[in-house]
C-alpha positions in Angstrom: 66.1 -25.2 -39.5 65.9 -24.0 -35.9 66.0 -20.2 -35.4 68.6 -19.0 -32.8 66.1 -16.4 -31.7 62.5 -16.7 -31.4 60.1 -14.0 -31.8 58.6 -12.5 -28.7 55.0 -13.4 -27.8 52.6 -10.5 -28.8 50.8 -9.5 -25.5 47.3 -10.0 -25.4 45.0 -7.9 -23.4 42.8 -9.7 -20.9 39.3 -10.1 -22.0 37.1 -7.8 -20.2 33.8 -9.5 -19.2 30.7 -8.4 -20.7 26.9 -8.7 -19.8 25.3 -11.8 -21.3 21.9 -12.0 -22.8 19.9 -15.1 -23.6 16.6 -15.8 -25.2 14.6 -19.1 -24.2 14.2 -22.0 -26.7 10.5 -21.1 -27.0 11.1 -17.4 -27.3 9.1 -16.6 -24.4 11.7 -15.1 -22.0 14.6 -12.8 -22.2 17.4 -13.0 -19.5 20.5 -10.8 -18.8 23.1 -10.9 -16.4 26.1 -8.7 -15.6 29.8 -10.1 -14.9 29.4 -9.3 -11.3 26.4 -11.8 -11.1 23.2 -9.6 -11.0 20.5 -10.8 -13.3 17.1 -10.0 -14.6 14.6 -12.2 -16.4 11.6 -10.8 -18.5 8.5 -12.6 -19.9 7.6 -11.3 -23.3 4.1 -12.0 -22.2 3.3 -8.5 -20.8 7.0 -7.5 -20.9 6.8 -8.7 -17.3 10.0 -8.5 -15.2 9.7 -11.9 -13.1 13.1 -11.9 -11.6 15.7 -9.4 -10.5 18.6 -11.1 -8.5 21.4 -9.6 -6.5 25.1 -10.7 -7.3 24.7 -13.2 -4.3 21.7 -14.7 -5.9 19.1 -13.2 -3.6 15.7 -12.5 -5.3 14.5 -9.0 -4.9 11.0 -9.4 -6.4 8.2 -11.4 -5.2 6.5 -13.9 -7.8 3.5 -16.0 -6.7 4.1 -19.7 -6.9 0.9 -20.1 -8.7 1.4 -17.3 -11.2 0.5 -17.9 -14.9 3.7 -17.7 -17.0 2.4 -19.3 -20.2 0.6 -16.2 -21.4 -2.9 -17.2 -20.4 -3.4 -14.6 -17.7 -1.6 -11.4 -16.3 1.4 -12.4 -14.0 0.9 -12.3 -10.4 4.2 -10.9 -9.2 7.3 -9.2 -10.6 6.6 -6.0 -12.3 3.5 -6.2 -14.4 2.8 -3.0 -16.6 -0.3 -1.1 -16.2 -1.7 0.6 -19.5 -3.7 2.4 -20.7 -6.2 2.2 -17.6 -5.5 1.6 -14.0 -8.1 -0.4 -12.3 -11.6 -1.3 -13.7 -12.2 1.1 -16.7 -14.9 3.6 -16.2 -18.1 3.1 -18.2 -18.1 6.5 -19.9 -14.3 6.3 -21.1 -13.0 4.9 -24.3 -11.2 2.3 -22.1 -14.4 0.8 -21.0 -14.2 -2.3 -23.1 -10.7 -3.1 -21.8 -9.8 -5.5 -19.0 -8.8 -4.3 -15.6 -5.5 -2.4 -15.7 -5.5 -2.5 -19.6 -3.9 -4.7 -22.2 -0.1 -4.0 -21.7 0.3 -6.8 -19.2 -1.5 -9.3 -21.1 -0.1 -8.7 -24.6 2.9 -10.3 -26.3 5.7 -7.8 -26.7 8.6 -7.8 -29.2 12.2 -7.9 -28.0 14.0 -5.0 -29.6 17.7 -5.6 -28.5 20.2 -4.7 -26.0 22.8 -2.1 -25.3 25.3 -1.7 -22.5 27.3 1.0 -20.8 31.0 0.5 -20.2 32.9 0.8 -17.0 36.6 1.1 -16.6 38.7 -0.4 -19.5 41.4 -1.2 -16.9 42.6 -4.8 -16.9 41.1 -5.4 -13.3 37.7 -3.9 -14.2 34.8 -6.2 -13.5 33.4 -5.3 -17.0 30.3 -3.4 -18.3 28.4 -1.5 -15.6 24.9 -2.1 -16.9 22.7 -3.5 -19.6 19.6 -2.2 -21.2 16.9 -4.4 -22.6 14.2 -2.8 -24.9 10.9 -4.2 -25.7 8.2 -2.7 -28.2 4.3 -2.9 -28.3 2.0 -1.2 -30.9 -1.5 -1.3 -31.8 -0.9 -3.2 -34.9 0.5 -6.2 -32.7 -2.7 -6.6 -30.9 -5.3 -9.1 -32.2 -8.3 -7.4 -30.8 -9.2 -4.2 -29.2 -12.5 -2.6 -28.4 -14.0 -0.5 -31.1 -13.4 2.6 -29.2 -9.7 2.0 -29.0 -9.3 0.6 -32.6 -9.2 4.2 -33.9 -6.1 5.0 -31.8 -2.6 4.4 -32.8 0.5 3.8 -30.5 3.7 2.8 -30.1 5.5 1.9 -26.6 9.3 1.2 -26.2 9.7 -0.3 -22.6 13.4 -0.2 -21.4 14.6 -2.3 -18.5 18.2 -1.4 -17.3 20.0 -3.7 -15.0 22.9 -2.3 -13.0 24.9 -3.2 -9.9 22.4 -2.9 -7.1 19.9 -1.2 -9.3 16.8 -1.9 -11.5 15.4 0.9 -13.8 12.2 0.6 -15.9 11.1 3.4 -18.1 8.4 3.9 -20.8 8.3 6.0 -23.9 4.6 6.0 -25.2 4.0 7.8 -28.5 0.9 8.8 -30.2 1.5 7.5 -33.8 -2.1 8.3 -35.1 -3.9 11.5 -35.9 -6.3 11.3 -33.0 -5.8 12.6 -29.4 -6.2 10.1 -26.7 -5.4 9.7 -22.9 -4.2 7.2 -20.8 -3.1 5.9 -17.3 0.1 3.9 -16.5 1.9 2.3 -13.7 4.6 -0.1 -12.7 2.9 -2.8 -10.5 6.1 -3.7 -8.7 6.1 -6.6 -6.1 9.0 -6.2 -3.8 10.2 -9.2 -1.7 10.5 -8.7 1.9 11.4 -11.2 4.7 8.6 -10.2 7.1 5.8 -7.7 6.3 5.1 -7.1 9.9 8.7 -5.5 10.2 8.3 -3.7 7.0 7.7 0.2 6.7 7.4 2.6 3.8 8.9 6.1 4.1 8.5 9.2 1.9 4.7 9.4 1.8 4.2 10.8 5.4 3.0 14.2 3.9 0.8 12.9 1.1 -2.9 12.4 1.3 -4.3 9.1 -0.2 -7.4 7.4 -1.5 -8.1 4.3 0.6 -9.5 1.8 -1.7 -10.1 -0.8 1.1 -12.3 1.9 3.0 -14.5 2.6 -0.4 -12.3 4.9 -2.1 -12.3 7.3 0.7 -10.1 10.4 0.6 -7.8 10.3 3.6 -5.6 12.9 5.1 -1.7 12.4 5.3 -0.7 10.0 8.1 2.4 12.1 9.0 3.9 8.7 9.9 5.7 5.8 7.9 3.4 3.2 6.6 3.3 0.0 8.4 1.1 -3.1 7.3 -1.1 -4.5 9.9 -4.0 -5.6 7.6 -5.1 -5.4 3.9 -3.9 -2.1 2.4 -4.7 -0.7 -0.9 -3.9 3.1 -1.2 -3.3 5.6 -3.9 -1.1 8.3 -2.7 -1.4 11.5 -4.7 0.4 13.6 -5.5 3.4 11.9 -4.0 5.5 15.0 -2.8 8.8 13.2 -2.2 10.7 11.9 -5.2 12.2 9.2 -3.0 10.4 6.4 -1.4 12.1 4.0 1.0 11.1 0.6 1.9 12.6 -0.5 5.3 12.9 -3.7 7.1 13.7 -4.0 10.8 14.2 -0.2 10.7 16.9 -0.7 8.1 16.5 0.7 4.5 16.0 -2.1 1.8 14.9 -0.5 -1.2 15.2 3.2 -2.5 12.7 4.1 -5.3 13.0 7.3 -7.5 10.3 8.4 -10.0 10.5 10.4 -13.1 7.1 11.8 -14.4 5.2 9.5 -12.1 3.4 11.5 -9.6 1.3 8.7 -7.9 2.5 6.0 -5.8 0.2 2.9 -4.8 1.0 0.8 -1.6 -0.6 -2.6 -1.6 -0.8 -5.8 0.5 -3.7 -8.1 0.3 -3.2 -9.6 3.5 -4.5 -13.2 4.4 -8.2 -12.6 3.7 -7.9 -11.0 0.2 -4.8 -13.3 -0.7 -7.1 -16.3 0.0 -9.6 -15.4 -2.6 -7.1 -15.0 -5.4 -6.6 -18.4 -7.3 -3.3 -17.3 -8.6 -1.7 -16.2 -5.2 0.7 -18.5 -3.5 1.9 -19.8 -1.1 -1.0 -19.2 1.0 1.2 -17.1 3.4 2.9 -15.3 0.6 1.5 -12.0 1.6 3.9 -11.9 4.4 6.7 -12.0 2.1 5.7 -9.0 -0.3 4.7 -5.5 -0.5 3.7 -3.6 -3.6 5.1 -0.2 -4.1 3.8 1.0 -7.4 4.9 4.3 -9.1 2.6 5.5 -11.8 0.5 8.3 -13.4 -3.1 7.1 -12.5 -4.8 9.8 -10.4 -5.9 11.7 -13.6 -6.0 11.1 -17.3 -2.8 12.0 -19.3 -3.7 13.6 -22.5 -1.4 12.6 -25.6 -1.7 14.5 -28.9 -1.1 13.3 -32.2 2.7 12.9 -32.6 3.7 13.4 -29.1 5.6 11.1 -26.8 5.1 10.7 -22.9 8.2 9.5 -20.9 8.4 8.3 -17.3 10.1 5.6 -15.4 11.5 4.5 -11.9 14.7 3.4 -10.4 14.9 0.9 -7.6 18.1 0.9 -5.7 19.1 -1.7 -3.1 20.4 -0.1 0.1 
């Protein structure tokens, strides 16, 4: 029997788009994207961010065309993690048996999961405003450690948050044992630029630095923005300004803010040094990148049993 009056359709709220997360088939990479098009890709080897793209698909990080992405070596490019030592470890320190820049960037991390923050619930909303990916590393996950470090216990949570026009990276380093130890840490960020000769770094004009190209020579503040005209490898400490700006053609491109990271390293290998690196490519790639690395590396950071150290950076597109 046909009804004279059909029931009204129940209105259905439009589906609000949400961030998407995918894990590669070989469980080697975690990727995330926002409804607005921004994306990030993280290699579980080193928990290394190897891509950060804007909504229009533009890549914001430099990744060497010869980078090892199979876990055989630290990644040349993206955002490698430095822990628990910066540079070659000193002979008289417990880190002396570790490789340069420590083991965080060469270890296999665990993906812990995701969380997102919501924006407006209105029908015309573009969806969630950000997504956070968490990764973990602890001493019992490492196959081998030098004898001096085997007596230490730690747990690290590394959070990578993708927002519209922003990428935030933060660390929570915990001493889970009963022995005090100390460490250094740094985000070795490779930023992509169009032309290094037209690139400048602002916010470090009043900060003195150690010039590693000049034999680790202490150098007074330049009082001027940093421009790159040759190989540069400088540790600015303490970086007085919380905001560091990278400009190109006199226009701000990246804005970096820091939390509990008192030092900033500026690095570009230039043509000569780049040519000596087997994993650096293309050969003129040094023209397309600048490392502005935020960290706590000018001294050792003491971490007592049960304590947690937290620090991070936020990179904003201008």
